C-alpha positions in Angstrom: 57.6 120.1 23.9 56.6 116.9 25.5 52.9 117.2 24.8 51.2 114.9 22.3 48.5 116.5 20.3 45.9 114.7 18.2 44.3 116.6 15.3 40.9 115.3 14.3 39.5 116.8 11.1 38.0 115.3 8.0 39.5 117.9 5.8 43.0 116.7 4.7 44.3 120.2 4.0 43.3 121.5 7.4 44.7 118.4 9.1 48.1 118.7 7.4 48.4 122.5 7.8 47.6 122.3 11.5 50.0 119.5 11.9 52.7 121.5 10.2 52.2 124.5 12.4 52.3 122.5 15.6 55.3 120.4 14.6 57.2 123.5 13.6 56.6 124.7 17.2 58.0 121.5 18.6 54.8 119.5 19.5 54.4 115.8 18.8 51.3 115.3 16.6 49.0 112.6 15.4 46.2 113.0 12.9 42.8 111.4 12.4 40.0 111.9 9.9 37.1 110.7 12.1 36.0 110.2 15.7 36.0 106.4 15.4 39.6 106.5 14.2 40.6 109.0 16.9 39.0 106.8 19.7 41.1 103.8 18.6 44.2 105.9 18.7 43.4 107.3 22.1 43.1 103.7 23.5 46.6 102.8 22.3 48.6 106.1 22.4 49.3 108.7 25.1 47.7 111.9 24.0 47.5 115.1 26.1 45.3 117.4 23.9 42.8 116.7 21.1 42.1 119.5 18.6 38.9 118.5 16.9 36.5 120.0 14.4 32.9 120.3 15.5 31.7 118.7 12.3 33.0 115.1 11.8 31.9 112.5 9.2 30.7 110.0 11.8 29.9 112.0 15.0 29.1 115.5 16.2 32.2 117.1 17.6 30.6 117.9 20.9 29.4 114.3 21.4 32.9 113.3 20.6 34.2 115.7 23.2 31.8 114.1 25.8 33.1 110.7 24.9 36.8 111.7 25.3 36.2 113.4 28.7 34.3 110.4 30.1 37.1 107.9 29.2 40.4 109.7 28.9 42.5 112.2 30.8 42.7 114.5 27.8 42.0 118.2 27.2 39.9 119.1 24.1 40.1 122.3 21.9 37.1 122.5 19.5 37.4 124.3 16.2 34.3 125.5 14.2 33.3 127.9 11.5 29.7 127.9 12.7 29.9 130.8 15.1 26.1 131.3 15.2 25.4 127.7 16.2 27.9 127.1 19.0 28.7 129.3 21.9 31.8 129.2 24.1 29.5 128.2 27.1 28.0 125.3 25.1 31.5 123.9 24.3 32.9 124.4 27.8 29.8 122.8 29.3 30.5 119.6 27.2 34.0 119.4 28.7 36.1 121.2 26.2 38.9 123.5 27.4 38.6 126.1 24.5 36.7 127.0 21.4 38.4 128.4 18.3 36.6 129.9 15.4 37.8 129.3 11.8 39.6 130.5 9.9 42.3 130.1 12.6 45.5 132.1 12.5 48.5 129.9 13.5 49.6 132.5 16.1 46.1 132.3 17.8 46.0 128.5 17.7 49.4 128.3 19.3 48.5 130.8 22.0 45.3 128.9 22.8 47.2 125.7 22.9 49.8 127.1 25.3 47.1 128.4 27.6 45.4 125.0 27.7 48.7 123.2 28.4 49.6 125.6 31.2 46.1 125.1 32.8 46.6 121.4 32.4 49.9 121.5 34.2 48.6 123.7 36.9 45.6 121.3 37.5 48.0 118.3 37.7 50.2 120.1 40.2 47.1 121.1 42.2 45.9 117.5 42.2 49.3 116.2 43.3 49.4 118.8 46.1 45.9 117.9 47.3 46.9 114.2 47.2 49.9 114.9 49.4 47.8 116.9 51.8 45.2 114.2 52.0 47.9 111.6 52.7 49.4 113.9 55.4 45.9 114.2 57.0 45.7 110.4 57.5 49.3 109.5 58.1 51.4 109.4 61.3 54.3 111.8 60.7 56.9 109.6 62.5 56.1 106.0 61.5 54.4 106.8 58.2 51.7 104.3 59.2 48.1 105.6 59.1 47.0 107.6 62.1 44.2 107.0 64.7 41.6 109.1 62.9 42.0 107.1 59.7 41.8 103.9 61.8 38.3 104.6 63.0 37.1 105.6 59.5 38.6 102.5 57.9 37.5 100.2 60.6 33.9 101.4 60.1 34.2 100.8 56.3 35.5 97.3 56.8 32.9 96.3 59.4 30.2 97.6 57.1 31.5 95.4 54.4 31.8 92.5 56.9 28.1 92.8 57.9 26.9 93.1 54.3 28.8 90.2 52.8 29.4 87.9 55.8 33.2 88.2 55.7 35.4 87.7 58.7 37.5 90.6 60.0 40.1 90.5 62.7 42.0 93.1 64.7 45.4 93.1 66.3 46.4 95.6 69.0 50.1 95.6 70.1 52.4 97.4 72.5 56.1 97.6 72.8 57.2 96.0 76.1 59.1 98.2 78.6 59.3 101.1 76.1 59.3 103.7 78.8 62.5 102.2 80.2 64.1 102.3 76.7 63.1 106.0 76.3 64.3 107.0 79.7 67.6 105.1 79.3 68.6 106.1 75.7 66.5 109.2 75.0 63.5 109.9 72.8 65.5 110.1 69.6 66.6 106.5 70.0 63.0 105.6 71.0 61.7 107.2 67.8 64.1 105.1 65.8 62.5 102.0 67.3 59.0 103.3 66.5 60.0 104.0 62.9 61.6 100.5 62.5 58.6 98.8 64.1 56.3 100.5 61.6 58.4 99.1 58.7 58.4 95.6 60.2 54.7 95.7 60.6 54.2 96.7 57.0 56.5 93.9 55.8 54.3 91.3 57.5 51.0 92.4 56.0 49.1 91.6 52.8 48.0 94.3 50.4 44.4 94.3 51.9 45.6 94.7 55.5 46.3 98.1 57.0 48.4 99.2 60.0 48.0 102.3 62.3 49.8 104.0 65.1 47.2 103.8 67.8 49.1 106.1 70.2 52.5 106.3 71.8 54.1 102.9 71.5 50.8 101.2 70.6 49.8 100.0 67.1 46.8 98.4 65.6 46.2 96.3 62.5 43.0 95.7 60.6 42.9 92.3 58.9 39.9 92.0 56.5 38.6 88.6 55.5 40.6 87.0 58.3 39.5 84.7 61.1 40.8 84.9 64.6 43.0 81.8 64.1 44.5 83.3 60.9 45.1 86.6 62.7 47.0 84.7 65.5 49.3 83.3 62.8 49.9 86.9 61.5 50.6 88.0 65.1 53.1 85.1 65.5 55.0 86.2 62.4 55.1 89.8 63.5 56.2 88.9 67.1 59.1 86.8 65.7 60.2 89.5 63.2 60.3 92.0 66.0 62.3 89.7 68.3 64.9 89.2 65.6 65.5 92.9 65.1 68.6 94.5 66.8 69.0 98.1 67.8 72.2 100.0 68.6 71.1 102.8 71.0 74.7 103.5 71.9 78.2 102.2 70.7 78.7 98.6 71.6 75.2 98.2 73.0 72.9 95.8 71.2 69.3 95.9 72.3 66.3 93.8 71.3 62.6 94.6 71.9 59.5 92.6 72.3 55.8 93.2 71.8 52.6 92.1 73.5 49.8 91.5 71.1 46.0 91.2 71.5 43.9 89.4 68.9 40.2 89.4 68.4 37.6 88.7 65.7 34.5 90.8 64.9 31.1 89.5 66.0 28.3 90.3 63.7 26.5 93.6 64.5 28.4 94.3 67.7 29.4 97.9 68.5 32.8 99.0 67.1 33.8 100.2 70.6 33.2 96.7 72.0 35.3 95.2 69.2 38.2 97.6 69.9 37.9 97.2 73.7 38.2 93.4 73.4 41.4 93.7 71.4 42.7 96.1 74.0 41.8 93.6 76.8 43.5 90.8 74.9 46.7 92.9 74.6 46.7 93.8 78.3 46.2 90.1 79.0 49.5 89.5 77.2 51.1 92.2 79.3 49.8 90.8 82.6 50.9 87.2 81.8 54.6 88.0 81.2 54.8 90.2 78.0 56.2 89.1 74.6 53.0 87.1 74.2 49.9 86.8 72.0 46.5 86.6 73.7 43.1 86.1 72.0 39.7 87.1 73.2 36.4 86.5 71.4 32.8 87.6 71.8 
């Protein structure tokens, strides 16, 4: 058993007997005689499940349960011999996973514990699955960068922050030069390899706060929070150079390099998001029109 169980009870005999039952079944156990002592232990030790008496010397067991659930990812089983004072619904409402009435038979306690552990594992697996689904919903399947839908959502959030706090925010829009020729010459599988590698290069040039998106086809966009237009131009320069240095082998003996055209712009307070994006797009097409493999800037 990998689960760590904390037994909280002010009765030494009950603590020790419960500990013996659980350890005999293979669980790792800790013991505590009070809520205060237990909280200190929870702050320094990994615990999966707390088994607590409802009556503790320094705090009501249900208040203790509230405190645990607010601050720790721990399941709680409450034990009580006051069957008339506490209902199952009361205990569950306070965040506990189960209620056990004393005197507790070892077999019953182990069955209850196994059920709580199983539900805990299922909840974790469900959370992991939902996390993966959420990530898939905002991620481009090929490049693993964020997708266009997430770009609009995130840009709106960043611009709202920019307007509230007076921060700068810059936007890069870039396109692979002559990518259609590369695709037509070497095939879409080789073209996909270029897109994947470009996504990796883009990520390697960004800070933690920056975010990159596949805008569509061979176009990509990058949100640069707390960044001026001049600073964004420096980022674009590093990115352009990194791409130029990358070599591809679309066929044996054939070394191919690609270039990108980049548009840079900075957000102007309270302007429409569509105007902000359109200006970056115009800047990028200016780079295309003036010879490609260039960086162009446009500002409001």
